Each structure stands twice: as C-alpha cells, then as structure tokens.
N, C-alpha and C positions, 0 to 999 in steps of 0.2 A: 090650704089646698089637700086633698086627701094624699096618701103616695100614688091608690090607683088613678084618680086623674091627673096630678105632676106626670105619670110614663105615658100616659095616653099622651098628653100635651107635647111632650118630648118626642115619643113617637111616629106621631103626625108631622111635626118639624123635620124630623130626621128624613122622614122619608121621602119629601120634598125637596128638601137640599140633597140630596141622595139622587133623585130624578133628576135633577136641575145638571149635576155634577155628568150623570150618566147620559145626558144629552150631548152634554161638552163634550165627553171623550168618541161620540157617535161622529159627532161634527170635525173633530180635529180629526177621526182614523188613528186614536193613538194603538201602535204596533201590536199583536198577540206576542204574549209569552213565548218564547222558545228553550224552556227546559230541557236537559238532558231526559230528566224524568219527574214521573208526580209520585209523591209516598204519603199515605195515611197514615198517622202513627197515632197510636194509642193513647187517650186522655186519661185523667184522673176519674172522668165522668164516665158511669157505664153507660158503653153504648153511643159513645162518642168519638170520632177521632179528629186530629191536628191534618189541615192537609201542607203537604211542603211540595215545594217546585225543587227540584234536585239538579243543580248544576257540576259538572264532574269538569275538572279540570284538566287539559290537554296538554299538560306540564306531567300529570298523576304518575307515579311511580309504583311498584308493587310495593304493598303492607298499607298498614294503617295513613290516612292523609289527614293533612292537617284541616281543620272545620271555621266554615266562617257561618255563623248563624245568622240571618238578618231579617229585621224587622220593617216592615213598610209606612208609611206613612200615612193615617189617616182624620185625624181629629179626634181618635178612637172611635169615629164612629163612620165613618166614608169607607166601602167595599173597594180598596186600591190594591188588594194583591195583585203583582206582577208590572206593578210600574217602576219597579227597580230592574227593570229586564235589565237597560245597557248597563248599570251597576256591576250587577250579577257576572255579565257575558265577559266584562271587564274582569274581574278578579279571575274569575276562572280560566282564562286565554293567558294571565300576565304573573299567576302563582301558581303555588301547586296548591291549592286550596280547593277543596271542596265546596260548595254553596249550598246552603241551607234555606231557601227564601219562605219563611212561615206565613200563614193566613191564620192570625189570630182573632179571636172572638171580638165582637164591634158593640159600644153601646150604640143608645140607651137598652136596648136587650141586655146584655150581658157587660151592665157596670161591672167598676174594679170592685174587685182583685181579677175577675175572668181574665181577659188579655195577657195579667203577668205571670197565672196558673198557666197557660198553654204556653209562654216563654220558660215558666220552669220543666214543664214538662218536657218541651222541646230537648234541654238541656241535660235534662236526665236519660233522654232517648239516648242520644250522646254519648254520655256517660257509660250506657250499657252497652256499648257496641265496639270494643276498643280492637276488634279486628278489622274494623272497617274504618274507625278513625281516630289520630293520634290523640290521646286525653291530653297531652302535655302543650296541644296545639289548636286549643278553642279559643275563638275568639266570636264576638258579638258584634255587629253592626246594626245602623237605623236611623230613620229617615224623619224628622218632627217626633209625631207622637211614636214612632217605631223608637227612634233614637230615646226617648224617656224611657224607654221598656228597656233597650239595651244599657241604660246607666244605669236604672235602678233595680235592673239583675245581675250585674256586675258588681254593683257592689251590697246588695242586703241579700240576694236569695241563694250566694253561691259561697262556700267556705273561701277564705283567699286564697290564690295564687291558681283558683277551680279556670281562669278564666285571661288567657295570656293576654288579650288587646280587646280593647271596646273602641270603635269608633262610631261618632255621633253627628250626624250631619244636621246640622240649623237645628238641635232639639227641644222643646222646651222643660226646662227645668226646676221652675218656680211657678208651680201652681198655686200656690196660699198668694201669691202678689195678683191685684185686679189687673187683667190686659191696659188697661186705659192708663195706668201710670207706666208702662212698659212704651221707651222712646226707640225709635231705628236708629242708627250711627248717622245714617243719612236720612234726610228729611223727604218721603215719598210716603203717596199715599199707600198704607199698609197695605198687603195682599189680604190679609185676614183681616177685615173688620172686627171693632171690639165686640162689638153685640157677637158674632159667631163665636169668637174667641170664648166669650164667657157660656155660650148654649153648648160649645165642645166641652167646656169643662165641669156643666152641669150635667150633662148626658152621663160622663164618666165617672165623677163621684159623688156617688151617693150621701144622702143627711146623715149627719154622725159621724163622718169620718175626717181626720184631720189632715188639711190638706200640706203641713208641714211633714206628715209622715211619709221616710225617704223612698218608700213604694211608690207613692203619688209625685214627690217631688226631691228629687235626687239631689239636686243645690242641699241637701238638708242631712245627708249621708255623710258618715265620718270620713275625709276623704281620704284615710289612712289605707279604707276598705275598696278603693277603685283598683283594678289591675295596674300593675306600673306602666304599661304603655298604653297610651291613649291619644286617638286623633278626634280632635273637634274644629267640624268647620262651620263658620258662620256667613251669615249673608251682611253686607251692610245696611241695606235698606228693611233687614229685617228686622221688628221689637221683641223677638228673642235671642238676639244677638247678644247682647251686654250680661245676660244671665249664664249663659254658655259660656261665655269666655271667664265670666269672674271664677266658675267652676272650674274649669281648666286649669285657668292660675292656682287656684288652691292644691289643686294637687302637684302642679308643677313646681309648686315651693317644697314639698316633701321632698326627703333623699330619695338617690333610688331610681328616679323617675324617669321613662322617656316620654314627654308631655309634648305634642305638636297640637297647636291650634292658627287657625288663620283664617282673616275673613277677607271673604270675596267681595270687591268692591265694584258696585254698580248693579248687585244682586239681591234678589229678593227671595221671599220666603221659597221654597222648592225649586226654584228658578232651573234649576239641573233637570228637570221633567217635560222642561219644555224651549228648549234652546233649537238655534240655527245655524248650521256651518257658515265660519267664517267670522262668527260674530264676539263680542268679548265673553259674551253669557257661554257659548260653545267653549271659550277657552280655557274660564273660568273651572267649568264643569271638568275639561280632560284635566287639567290639575288637582282639583279634588280629589277625583279618582284614580290619580295619579300617586297623591299622598297616602291613600289606603292601600294600595299597591305596594308602596316602600314599606309602610308599616309593618305590612304582614310579611313582608318579604326578611324582615328585619334590618332595615336601613333607617 
C-alpha cells in the first residue's frame, strides 16, 4: 500500500475513533478544564504555537516557582487535552508547583517525532524563563501515551539533571513488543483491545523507524539517564503494567535513586479518569495522586 493510501486509511479510522470518543464524552458530561490561564508558546515550526493550560499554585511564594510539565493520555491520536484536570488541580493545591498541561500534536496527522518535538519545545520554553520558573525544580509527568513522552524526554531529550523528577501513570514504555504478548497481572478484559493498540502504534510510528529507539520505547533507554527521582504508577488490570514496572525496577537498582512504584489493585488502564466517590477506584486515584504530591514535595 502506498504511503498516501496508508495515511488515508489511518486518517479515516482515526476520525471515526475520535467521533466515538467525543460522543462518549458528551454522554458522560466530562467537566470542562478550569486552568488559571491559557498560554500559547512558540513552536520550532514557523507559524505554529503550542497550547498550554497553566495551573498556578495556591501555595506559591515570591520568585521563580517549581514547575511540573504534564502530558495527557491520547493513544498518540485522541484529543484528550484537559482530561488530567483533577490531577493538575491536586498538584497546584498541594504543592508549590506551577503546572503546565501541554496540548501536543497527534498522529496520524503528525506522527513521531512531532509530539516529542512539542515536548522538547515546552521544556526549552521553561528553561528560557528563569524569572518565572525555578530551573532546578523542573519535573515531568504524563498519563499513558503522555507518560511515554515524559519518560522519553527525561532520559533522551535533555542533559542529565535537567529534570528533577519524572512521574508516569500507566505508560507504554515498550512499543517494540506486540500488544498480543502483553498480559495484565490481573486477568480482566483489557480496556484497550489488541487491534486498537496496534492501530495506535501504527499511527504514531512511521515506517522506517526502529521501535526500540528510546525516544519511542523508553524501556530501551540507558537507565542511568533517567532523573534520580521517579514515580511509576501502574494498574493491575492493565497489560502495560509489567513493562512499566520493569523499567522502574531497572532505575531503582541504580545507586542514589529515589524510585517509588506502585500497582493499583483492581484498576484498569486510565481508571483514574472515571472514578466515583466511595469506590476502591476513587481511593486508588487519591493515593496515586498523593504519591505525586509526596514526590514533588521531596518526601
């Protein structure tokens, strides 16, 4: 199949999938994000900007603030910027961090490395504003595909010690291994069916790229390149859990590391985005976010 036909095929399926997700959002009445500010920063591409939701800490003091740069889940193709509202609000309420929630580009219209370029441009933006942000306290976080981007950026895109901590929630870290061979620790039907996972990967990774490239699969990055502080949250009924935990354990084995990883029992991929008060899933979400607060506050 020619590259034009392949793109057309992927584009049509992605459009249909986005329509389904958009309908489900309408039915479930997902809350509208409430950032303190919305900012558009320059991209490396002429005429383009990157949209960022800014959440300012209620505990902020005078001077440059520590900053957490967050990347939403998406399967690399779903427009889910703003889904991490509760997480961003939790961080800005319980730490001194300013949170920047980044809207990165999506496949198949913008395959690898477009999203990662947006991540790098955002980090450079923060590094260039030392009157606003504390350059010694830059941390990255991400959910699912966003966790992949946060991990890849922290280990590959920036010099060592640029990022103080990386926080990853149920990330995909090994895109070289087929989804069919990934098994969840708990035997439940996966939230993301194998064909859908394969479709996500096909949209994101163009032909000719090595799936073991650590920018694509952080599992294959030198573990010594990751930040000294790492939080890895997995879900027991998620087929991505084992690979993420294996990465956390590799980094944890190095001297001088503070690595916290925890598997949330009874939870599925992206469980934290649809919890109800009084349920075990809500308790797990609150704990997962509290661990982020502890990591950022230095505990």
